[in-house]
C-alpha angles and dihedrals in degrees: 000000000000132000111217116200115193126189119186148154111276087242087076095054099112094038093054092052089047090054091049090049091050088058093046092248102151100163124068142135120228130201118200129201094032114167127205147109136241119268096228113026106334120134119239117268102198103143093233135118093271097042104022100173118099135195136224129206135209132191121196132171119227120199096204119061093208091050090052090052090050090049092052090047091052091051090050089054090051090051090052091061093060108011094168092066095065128239130169132171129193129187130195138167121272115204108176127041142136 
């Protein structure tokens, strides 16, 4: 099982949920009003008067490792269409759950 953590500009909100739906990923948890900035060349997203954009984040748990890899790849393709908006996805193994 993989945990997939996705951070993104709020402008992507509907598209991210559409990607999850296309992979049959019903369950997720979303955080709104998430501030931050990219580690390489991303602009700050602080939700203030100087940097008004804001991020959101989603975590979802994917049973199939190959499906998780395909999900991350699909998100990377979405990011490639509008790289200035900001979108990152990270996956890691989950060992214990109930």
